[in-house]
PQR file of N, CA, C, O and H, with PARSE charges and radii, in Angstrom:
ATOM      1  N   GLN A   1       0.999  -1.139  -0.134 -0.4000 1.5000
ATOM      2  CA  GLN A   1       0.081   0.116   0.074 -0.0000 2.0000
ATOM      3  C   GLN A   1       0.821   1.048   0.000  0.5500 1.7000
ATOM      4  O   GLN A   1       0.351   1.880  -0.776 -0.5500 1.4000
ATOM      5  N   ASN A   2       2.077   1.449   0.557 -0.4000 1.5000
ATOM      6  CA  ASN A   2       3.325   2.362   0.493 -0.0000 2.0000
ATOM      7  C   ASN A   2       3.686   2.585  -0.598  0.5500 1.7000
ATOM      8  O   ASN A   2       4.382   3.599  -0.628 -0.5500 1.4000
ATOM      9  H   ASN A   2       2.459   0.773   1.187  0.4000 1.0000
ATOM     10  N   ILE A   3       3.497   1.934  -1.923 -0.4000 1.5000
ATOM     11  CA  ILE A   3       4.459   2.048  -3.187 -0.0000 2.0000
ATOM     12  C   ILE A   3       4.282   3.219  -3.744  0.5500 1.7000
ATOM     13  O   ILE A   3       3.130   3.462  -4.105 -0.5500 1.4000
ATOM     14  H   ILE A   3       2.931   1.110  -1.898  0.4000 1.0000
ATOM     15  N   SER A   4       5.163   4.095  -3.937 -0.4000 1.5000
ATOM     16  CA  SER A   4       5.082   5.377  -4.744 -0.0000 2.0000
ATOM     17  C   SER A   4       5.148   5.081  -6.168  0.5500 1.7000
ATOM     18  O   SER A   4       5.342   3.949  -6.611 -0.5500 1.4000
ATOM     19  H   SER A   4       6.099   3.897  -3.643  0.4000 1.0000
ATOM     20  N   ASP A   5       4.963   6.253  -6.956 -0.4000 1.5000
ATOM     21  CA  ASP A   5       5.452   6.561  -8.110 -0.0000 2.0000
ATOM     22  C   ASP A   5       6.552   5.942  -8.587  0.5500 1.7000
ATOM     23  O   ASP A   5       6.529   5.159  -9.536 -0.5500 1.4000
ATOM     24  H   ASP A   5       4.805   7.172  -6.596  0.4000 1.0000
ATOM     25  N   ARG A   6       7.696   6.308  -7.864 -0.4000 1.5000
ATOM     26  CA  ARG A   6       9.196   5.399  -7.785 -0.0000 2.0000
ATOM     27  C   ARG A   6       9.215   4.255  -7.813  0.5500 1.7000
ATOM     28  O   ARG A   6       9.539   3.669  -8.846 -0.5500 1.4000
ATOM     29  H   ARG A   6       7.715   6.944  -7.092  0.4000 1.0000
ATOM     30  N   GLY A   7       8.930   3.705  -6.868 -0.4000 1.5000
ATOM     31  CA  GLY A   7       8.563   1.944  -6.666 -0.0000 2.0000
ATOM     32  C   GLY A   7       8.271   1.052  -8.088  0.5500 1.7000
ATOM     33  O   GLY A   7       8.847   0.085  -8.587 -0.5500 1.4000
ATOM     34  H   GLY A   7       8.667   4.181  -6.029  0.4000 1.0000
ATOM     35  N   ILE A   8       7.044   1.892  -8.506 -0.4000 1.5000
ATOM     36  CA  ILE A   8       6.240   1.305  -9.242 -0.0000 2.0000
ATOM     37  C   ILE A   8       7.278   1.177 -10.921  0.5500 1.7000
ATOM     38  O   ILE A   8       7.435   0.322 -11.792 -0.5500 1.4000
ATOM     39  H   ILE A   8       6.577   2.677  -8.100  0.4000 1.0000
ATOM     40  N   GLN A   9       7.716   2.410 -10.683 -0.4000 1.5000
ATOM     41  CA  GLN A   9       8.555   2.788 -12.277 -0.0000 2.0000
ATOM     42  C   GLN A   9       9.955   1.849 -12.140  0.5500 1.7000
ATOM     43  O   GLN A   9      10.524   1.460 -13.160 -0.5500 1.4000
ATOM     44  H   GLN A   9       7.589   3.105  -9.975  0.4000 1.0000
ATOM     45  N   LEU A  10      10.493   1.495 -10.703 -0.4000 1.5000
ATOM     46  CA  LEU A  10      11.192   0.497 -10.960 -0.0000 2.0000
ATOM     47  C   LEU A  10      11.078  -0.957 -11.072  0.5500 1.7000
ATOM     48  O   LEU A  10      11.908  -1.815 -11.371 -0.5500 1.4000
ATOM     49  H   LEU A  10      10.031   1.810  -9.874  0.4000 1.0000
ATOM     50  N   VAL A  11       9.629  -1.027 -10.705 -0.4000 1.5000
ATOM     51  CA  VAL A  11       9.285  -2.490 -10.976 -0.0000 2.0000
ATOM     52  C   VAL A  11       9.076  -2.779 -12.512  0.5500 1.7000
ATOM     53  O   VAL A  11       9.399  -3.828 -13.070 -0.5500 1.4000
ATOM     54  H   VAL A  11       8.954  -0.330 -10.462  0.4000 1.0000
ATOM     55  N   ALA A  12       8.353  -1.443 -13.243 -0.4000 1.5000
ATOM     56  CA  ALA A  12       8.447  -1.388 -14.752 -0.0000 2.0000
ATOM     57  C   ALA A  12       9.860  -1.811 -15.345  0.5500 1.7000
ATOM     58  O   ALA A  12      10.177  -2.617 -16.221 -0.5500 1.4000
ATOM     59  H   ALA A  12       8.091  -0.591 -12.790  0.4000 1.0000
ATOM     60  N   ASP A  13      10.582  -0.958 -14.531 -0.4000 1.5000
ATOM     61  CA  ASP A  13      11.896  -0.987 -15.584 -0.0000 2.0000
ATOM     62  C   ASP A  13      12.588  -2.681 -15.463  0.5500 1.7000
ATOM     63  O   ASP A  13      12.907  -3.451 -16.369 -0.5500 1.4000
ATOM     64  H   ASP A  13      10.324  -0.303 -13.820  0.4000 1.0000
ATOM     65  N   ASN A  14      12.642  -2.826 -14.171 -0.4000 1.5000
ATOM     66  CA  ASN A  14      13.341  -4.197 -14.115 -0.0000 2.0000
ATOM     67  C   ASN A  14      12.221  -5.393 -14.193  0.5500 1.7000
ATOM     68  O   ASN A  14      12.809  -6.469 -14.089 -0.5500 1.4000
ATOM     69  H   ASN A  14      12.383  -2.200 -13.436  0.4000 1.0000
ATOM     70  N   TYR A  15      11.017  -5.542 -14.319 -0.4000 1.5000
ATOM     71  CA  TYR A  15      10.402  -6.634 -14.427 -0.0000 2.0000
ATOM     72  C   TYR A  15       9.633  -6.618 -15.669  0.5500 1.7000
ATOM     73  O   TYR A  15       8.481  -7.024 -15.519 -0.5500 1.4000
ATOM     74  H   TYR A  15      10.539  -4.667 -14.403  0.4000 1.0000
ATOM     75  N   GLN A  16       9.986  -6.220 -17.000 -0.4000 1.5000
ATOM     76  CA  GLN A  16       9.363  -6.310 -18.077 -0.0000 2.0000
ATOM     77  C   GLN A  16       8.432  -7.581 -18.727  0.5500 1.7000
ATOM     78  O   GLN A  16       7.666  -7.555 -19.690 -0.5500 1.4000
ATOM     79  H   GLN A  16      10.923  -5.891 -17.122  0.4000 1.0000
ATOM     80  N   GLY A  17       8.741  -8.524 -17.963 -0.4000 1.5000
ATOM     81  CA  GLY A  17       7.908  -9.609 -18.270 -0.0000 2.0000
ATOM     82  C   GLY A  17       6.936 -10.057 -17.481  0.5500 1.7000
ATOM     83  O   GLY A  17       6.465 -11.192 -17.557 -0.5500 1.4000
ATOM     84  H   GLY A  17       9.363  -8.545 -17.181  0.4000 1.0000
ATOM     85  N   LEU A  18       6.515  -9.003 -16.515 -0.4000 1.5000
ATOM     86  CA  LEU A  18       5.576  -9.129 -15.201 -0.0000 2.0000
ATOM     87  C   LEU A  18       4.341  -9.438 -15.898  0.5500 1.7000
ATOM     88  O   LEU A  18       4.068  -8.786 -16.906 -0.5500 1.4000
ATOM     89  H   LEU A  18       6.897  -8.081 -16.453  0.4000 1.0000
ATOM     90  N   GLN A  19       3.631 -10.267 -15.528 -0.4000 1.5000
ATOM     91  CA  GLN A  19       2.415 -11.103 -16.100 -0.0000 2.0000
ATOM     92  C   GLN A  19       0.930 -10.424 -15.138  0.5500 1.7000
ATOM     93  O   GLN A  19      -0.174 -10.104 -15.579 -0.5500 1.4000
ATOM     94  H   GLN A  19       3.853 -10.797 -14.710  0.4000 1.0000
ATOM     95  N   LYS A  20       1.436 -10.385 -13.759 -0.4000 1.5000
ATOM     96  CA  LYS A  20       0.217 -10.318 -12.913 -0.0000 2.0000
ATOM     97  C   LYS A  20       0.876  -9.186 -12.350  0.5500 1.7000
ATOM     98  O   LYS A  20       2.105  -9.198 -12.410 -0.5500 1.4000
ATOM     99  H   LYS A  20       2.332 -10.645 -13.400  0.4000 1.0000
ATOM    100  N   LEU A  21       0.012  -7.684 -11.527 -0.4000 1.5000
ATOM    101  CA  LEU A  21       0.485  -7.012 -10.597 -0.0000 2.0000
ATOM    102  C   LEU A  21      -1.036  -6.387  -9.998  0.5500 1.7000
ATOM    103  O   LEU A  21      -2.044  -6.064 -10.627 -0.5500 1.4000
ATOM    104  H   LEU A  21      -0.987  -7.674 -11.478  0.4000 1.0000
ATOM    105  N   ASP A  22      -0.708  -6.361  -8.309 -0.4000 1.5000
ATOM    106  CA  ASP A  22      -1.715  -6.245  -7.996 -0.0000 2.0000
ATOM    107  C   ASP A  22      -1.402  -4.743  -7.173  0.5500 1.7000
ATOM    108  O   ASP A  22      -0.529  -4.722  -6.305 -0.5500 1.4000
ATOM    109  H   ASP A  22       0.110  -6.624  -7.798  0.4000 1.0000
ATOM    110  N   ILE A  23      -2.077  -3.670  -7.471 -0.4000 1.5000
ATOM    111  CA  ILE A  23      -1.721  -2.647  -6.715 -0.0000 2.0000
ATOM    112  C   ILE A  23      -2.975  -2.033  -6.030  0.5500 1.7000
ATOM    113  O   ILE A  23      -3.246  -0.832  -6.055 -0.5500 1.4000
ATOM    114  H   ILE A  23      -2.786  -3.687  -8.176  0.4000 1.0000
ATOM    115  N   THR A  24      -3.649  -2.920  -5.463 -0.4000 1.5000
ATOM    116  CA  THR A  24      -4.966  -2.945  -4.586 -0.0000 2.0000
ATOM    117  C   THR A  24      -4.561  -1.635  -3.661  0.5500 1.7000
ATOM    118  O   THR A  24      -3.365  -1.644  -3.372 -0.5500 1.4000
ATOM    119  H   THR A  24      -3.429  -3.896  -5.443  0.4000 1.0000
ATOM    120  N   ARG A  25      -5.230  -0.618  -3.187 -0.4000 1.5000
ATOM    121  CA  ARG A  25      -5.184   0.631  -2.152 -0.0000 2.0000
ATOM    122  C   ARG A  25      -3.954   0.918  -2.130  0.5500 1.7000
ATOM    123  O   ARG A  25      -3.422   1.121  -1.038 -0.5500 1.4000
ATOM    124  H   ARG A  25      -6.202  -0.611  -3.422  0.4000 1.0000
ATOM    125  N   CYS A  26      -3.071   1.019  -3.545 -0.4000 1.5000
ATOM    126  CA  CYS A  26      -1.824   1.644  -3.496 -0.0000 2.0000
ATOM    127  C   CYS A  26      -2.196   3.149  -3.586  0.5500 1.7000
ATOM    128  O   CYS A  26      -1.951   3.674  -4.672 -0.5500 1.4000
ATOM    129  H   CYS A  26      -3.503   0.854  -4.432  0.4000 1.0000
ATOM    130  N   ILE A  27      -2.687   3.842  -2.727 -0.4000 1.5000
ATOM    131  CA  ILE A  27      -2.976   5.219  -2.956 -0.0000 2.0000
ATOM    132  C   ILE A  27      -2.158   6.360  -3.336  0.5500 1.7000
ATOM    133  O   ILE A  27      -2.734   7.366  -3.752 -0.5500 1.4000
ATOM    134  H   ILE A  27      -2.885   3.416  -1.844  0.4000 1.0000
ATOM    135  N   LYS A  28      -0.928   6.336  -3.249 -0.4000 1.5000
ATOM    136  CA  LYS A  28       0.081   7.223  -3.758 -0.0000 2.0000
ATOM    137  C   LYS A  28       0.436   6.946  -5.231  0.5500 1.7000
ATOM    138  O   LYS A  28       1.418   7.584  -5.610 -0.5500 1.4000
ATOM    139  H   LYS A  28      -0.461   5.519  -2.910  0.4000 1.0000
ATOM    140  N   LEU A  29      -0.015   6.309  -5.961 -0.4000 1.5000
ATOM    141  CA  LEU A  29       0.396   6.188  -7.242 -0.0000 2.0000
ATOM    142  C   LEU A  29      -0.194   7.135  -8.147  0.5500 1.7000
ATOM    143  O   LEU A  29      -1.362   7.404  -7.867 -0.5500 1.4000
ATOM    144  H   LEU A  29      -0.813   5.791  -5.654  0.4000 1.0000
ATOM    145  N   THR A  30       0.262   7.691  -9.110 -0.4000 1.5000
ATOM    146  CA  THR A  30      -0.465   8.690  -9.890 -0.0000 2.0000
ATOM    147  C   THR A  30      -0.780   8.008 -11.375  0.5500 1.7000
ATOM    148  O   THR A  30      -0.313   6.883 -11.553 -0.5500 1.4000
ATOM    149  H   THR A  30       1.211   7.472  -9.338  0.4000 1.0000
ATOM    150  N   ASP A  31      -1.429   8.528 -12.290 -0.4000 1.5000
ATOM    151  CA  ASP A  31      -1.508   7.951 -13.622 -0.0000 2.0000
ATOM    152  C   ASP A  31      -0.592   7.590 -14.325  0.5500 1.7000
ATOM    153  O   ASP A  31      -0.481   6.606 -15.056 -0.5500 1.4000
ATOM    154  H   ASP A  31      -1.809   9.441 -12.146  0.4000 1.0000
ATOM    155  N   ASP A  32       0.162   8.507 -14.069 -0.4000 1.5000
ATOM    156  CA  ASP A  32       1.668   8.615 -14.871 -0.0000 2.0000
ATOM    157  C   ASP A  32       2.464   7.806 -14.621  0.5500 1.7000
ATOM    158  O   ASP A  32       3.160   7.430 -15.565 -0.5500 1.4000
ATOM    159  H   ASP A  32       0.072   9.306 -13.475  0.4000 1.0000
ATOM    160  N   ALA A  33       2.671   7.277 -13.437 -0.4000 1.5000
ATOM    161  CA  ALA A  33       3.349   5.824 -13.189 -0.0000 2.0000
ATOM    162  C   ALA A  33       2.638   4.617 -13.798  0.5500 1.7000
ATOM    163  O   ALA A  33       3.200   3.794 -14.519 -0.5500 1.4000
ATOM    164  H   ALA A  33       2.105   7.583 -12.671  0.4000 1.0000
ATOM    165  N   LEU A  34       1.344   4.586 -13.442 -0.4000 1.5000
ATOM    166  CA  LEU A  34       0.487   3.492 -14.019 -0.0000 2.0000
ATOM    167  C   LEU A  34       0.877   3.656 -15.513  0.5500 1.7000
ATOM    168  O   LEU A  34       1.434   2.624 -15.888 -0.5500 1.4000
ATOM    169  H   LEU A  34       0.887   5.255 -12.857  0.4000 1.0000
ATOM    170  N   GLN A  35       0.797   4.471 -16.383 -0.4000 1.5000
ATOM    171  CA  GLN A  35       1.125   4.472 -17.831 -0.0000 2.0000
ATOM    172  C   GLN A  35       2.393   3.898 -17.993  0.5500 1.7000
ATOM    173  O   GLN A  35       2.415   2.952 -18.780 -0.5500 1.4000
ATOM    174  H   GLN A  35       0.345   5.309 -16.079  0.4000 1.0000
ATOM    175  N   LYS A  36       3.755   4.296 -17.317 -0.4000 1.5000
ATOM    176  CA  LYS A  36       4.964   3.532 -17.457 -0.0000 2.0000
ATOM    177  C   LYS A  36       4.786   2.357 -17.393  0.5500 1.7000
ATOM    178  O   LYS A  36       5.533   1.732 -18.147 -0.5500 1.4000
ATOM    179  H   LYS A  36       3.737   5.065 -16.678  0.4000 1.0000
ATOM    180  N   VAL A  37       3.740   1.432 -16.493 -0.4000 1.5000
ATOM    181  CA  VAL A  37       3.833   0.296 -16.368 -0.0000 2.0000
ATOM    182  C   VAL A  37       3.235  -0.167 -17.742  0.5500 1.7000
ATOM    183  O   VAL A  37       3.997  -0.746 -18.517 -0.5500 1.4000
ATOM    184  H   VAL A  37       3.134   1.940 -15.881  0.4000 1.0000
ATOM    185  N   LEU A  38       2.085   0.020 -18.060 -0.4000 1.5000
ATOM    186  CA  LEU A  38       1.766  -0.598 -18.987 -0.0000 2.0000
ATOM    187  C   LEU A  38       2.274  -0.202 -20.308  0.5500 1.7000
ATOM    188  O   LEU A  38       1.895  -0.879 -21.263 -0.5500 1.4000
ATOM    189  H   LEU A  38       1.467   0.490 -17.430  0.4000 1.0000
ATOM    190  N   GLU A  39       3.254   1.009 -20.566 -0.4000 1.5000
ATOM    191  CA  GLU A  39       4.094   0.891 -21.550 -0.0000 2.0000
ATOM    192  C   GLU A  39       5.280  -0.172 -21.456  0.5500 1.7000
ATOM    193  O   GLU A  39       5.627  -0.718 -22.503 -0.5500 1.4000
ATOM    194  H   GLU A  39       3.562   1.559 -19.790  0.4000 1.0000
ATOM    195  N   LYS A  40       5.848  -0.458 -20.399 -0.4000 1.5000
ATOM    196  CA  LYS A  40       7.150  -1.163 -20.504 -0.0000 2.0000
ATOM    197  C   LYS A  40       6.555  -2.732 -20.125  0.5500 1.7000
ATOM    198  O   LYS A  40       7.217  -3.747 -20.342 -0.5500 1.4000
ATOM    199  H   LYS A  40       5.566  -0.014 -19.548  0.4000 1.0000
ATOM    200  N   CYS A  41       5.604  -2.737 -19.704 -0.4000 1.5000
ATOM    201  CA  CYS A  41       5.039  -4.620 -19.311 -0.0000 2.0000
ATOM    202  C   CYS A  41       4.196  -4.721 -20.290  0.5500 1.7000
ATOM    203  O   CYS A  41       3.027  -4.413 -20.060 -0.5500 1.4000
ATOM    204  H   CYS A  41       5.066  -1.913 -19.527  0.4000 1.0000
ATOM    205  N   SER A  42       4.550  -5.144 -21.525 -0.4000 1.5000
ATOM    206  CA  SER A  42       3.811  -5.534 -22.606 -0.0000 2.0000
ATOM    207  C   SER A  42       3.164  -7.084 -22.338  0.5500 1.7000
ATOM    208  O   SER A  42       2.157  -7.462 -22.937 -0.5500 1.4000
ATOM    209  H   SER A  42       5.500  -5.394 -21.712  0.4000 1.0000
ATOM    210  N   ALA A  43       3.720  -7.726 -21.584 -0.4000 1.5000
ATOM    211  CA  ALA A  43       3.095  -9.080 -21.204 -0.0000 2.0000
ATOM    212  C   ALA A  43       2.165  -9.127 -19.937  0.5500 1.7000
ATOM    213  O   ALA A  43       1.637 -10.160 -19.524 -0.5500 1.4000
ATOM    214  H   ALA A  43       4.538  -7.418 -21.098  0.4000 1.0000
ATOM    215  N   LEU A  44       2.027  -7.863 -19.363 -0.4000 1.5000
ATOM    216  CA  LEU A  44       0.929  -7.804 -18.283 -0.0000 2.0000
ATOM    217  C   LEU A  44      -0.498  -8.405 -18.838  0.5500 1.7000
ATOM    218  O   LEU A  44      -1.161  -7.926 -19.758 -0.5500 1.4000
ATOM    219  H   LEU A  44       2.456  -7.024 -19.698  0.4000 1.0000
ATOM    220  N   GLU A  45      -0.750  -9.347 -18.206 -0.4000 1.5000
ATOM    221  CA  GLU A  45      -2.162  -9.933 -18.259 -0.0000 2.0000
ATOM    222  C   GLU A  45      -3.257  -9.548 -17.394  0.5500 1.7000
ATOM    223  O   GLU A  45      -4.419  -9.521 -17.801 -0.5500 1.4000
ATOM    224  H   GLU A  45      -0.211  -9.736 -17.459  0.4000 1.0000
ATOM    225  N   SER A  46      -2.887  -9.222 -16.100 -0.4000 1.5000
ATOM    226  CA  SER A  46      -3.893  -9.286 -14.887 -0.0000 2.0000
ATOM    227  C   SER A  46      -3.338  -8.071 -14.372  0.5500 1.7000
ATOM    228  O   SER A  46      -2.143  -8.107 -14.080 -0.5500 1.4000
ATOM    229  H   SER A  46      -1.943  -9.244 -15.770  0.4000 1.0000
ATOM    230  N   LEU A  47      -4.166  -6.661 -14.148 -0.4000 1.5000
ATOM    231  CA  LEU A  47      -3.958  -5.565 -13.402 -0.0000 2.0000
ATOM    232  C   LEU A  47      -5.006  -5.222 -12.318  0.5500 1.7000
ATOM    233  O   LEU A  47      -6.002  -4.559 -12.606 -0.5500 1.4000
ATOM    234  H   LEU A  47      -5.137  -6.632 -14.385  0.4000 1.0000
ATOM    235  N   ASN A  48      -4.812  -5.601 -11.284 -0.4000 1.5000
ATOM    236  CA  ASN A  48      -5.963  -5.120 -10.038 -0.0000 2.0000
ATOM    237  C   ASN A  48      -5.869  -3.998  -9.404  0.5500 1.7000
ATOM    238  O   ASN A  48      -5.140  -3.932  -8.414 -0.5500 1.4000
ATOM    239  H   ASN A  48      -4.003  -6.139 -11.050  0.4000 1.0000
ATOM    240  N   MET A  49      -6.615  -2.852  -9.866 -0.4000 1.5000
ATOM    241  CA  MET A  49      -6.695  -1.835  -9.252 -0.0000 2.0000
ATOM    242  C   MET A  49      -7.590  -1.120  -7.953  0.5500 1.7000
ATOM    243  O   MET A  49      -7.841   0.056  -7.690 -0.5500 1.4000
ATOM    244  H   MET A  49      -7.208  -2.905 -10.670  0.4000 1.0000
ATOM    245  N   TYR A  50      -7.889  -2.227  -7.378 -0.4000 1.5000
ATOM    246  CA  TYR A  50      -9.284  -2.063  -6.484 -0.0000 2.0000
ATOM    247  C   TYR A  50      -8.824  -0.974  -5.351  0.5500 1.7000
ATOM    248  O   TYR A  50      -7.912  -1.031  -4.527 -0.5500 1.4000
ATOM    249  H   TYR A  50      -7.685  -3.182  -7.592  0.4000 1.0000
ATOM    250  N   ALA A  51      -9.713  -0.049  -5.596 -0.4000 1.5000
ATOM    251  CA  ALA A  51      -9.845   0.718  -4.017 -0.0000 2.0000
ATOM    252  C   ALA A  51      -8.420   2.005  -4.374  0.5500 1.7000
ATOM    253  O   ALA A  51      -7.668   2.369  -3.470 -0.5500 1.4000
ATOM    254  H   ALA A  51     -10.455  -0.002  -6.266  0.4000 1.0000
ATOM    255  N   LEU A  52      -8.327   2.397  -5.467 -0.4000 1.5000
ATOM    256  CA  LEU A  52      -7.409   3.672  -5.742 -0.0000 2.0000
ATOM    257  C   LEU A  52      -7.949   4.994  -5.706  0.5500 1.7000
ATOM    258  O   LEU A  52      -8.828   5.199  -6.544 -0.5500 1.4000
ATOM    259  H   LEU A  52      -8.938   2.102  -6.202  0.4000 1.0000
ATOM    260  N   SER A  53      -7.737   5.669  -5.170 -0.4000 1.5000
ATOM    261  CA  SER A  53      -8.344   7.020  -4.629 -0.0000 2.0000
ATOM    262  C   SER A  53      -8.678   8.042  -6.341  0.5500 1.7000
ATOM    263  O   SER A  53      -9.449   8.981  -6.539 -0.5500 1.4000
ATOM    264  H   SER A  53      -7.023   5.503  -4.489  0.4000 1.0000
ATOM    265  N   ARG A  54      -7.895   7.459  -7.120 -0.4000 1.5000
ATOM    266  CA  ARG A  54      -7.832   8.172  -8.516 -0.0000 2.0000
ATOM    267  C   ARG A  54      -8.762   7.629  -9.345  0.5500 1.7000
ATOM    268  O   ARG A  54      -8.880   8.047 -10.497 -0.5500 1.4000
ATOM    269  H   ARG A  54      -7.269   6.696  -6.959  0.4000 1.0000
TER
END
């Protein structure tokens, strides 16, 4: 829940083969950080974004 934009960008940069990501209740994330994940993690099949504030 405490992951920041910088943390999610590190995940996107280093785990481009990521297939599942659960960012439930990660209220610190911005749309820009999520966009980076979607751009870099082309193998992503499942993205859980339940209870985000934005």
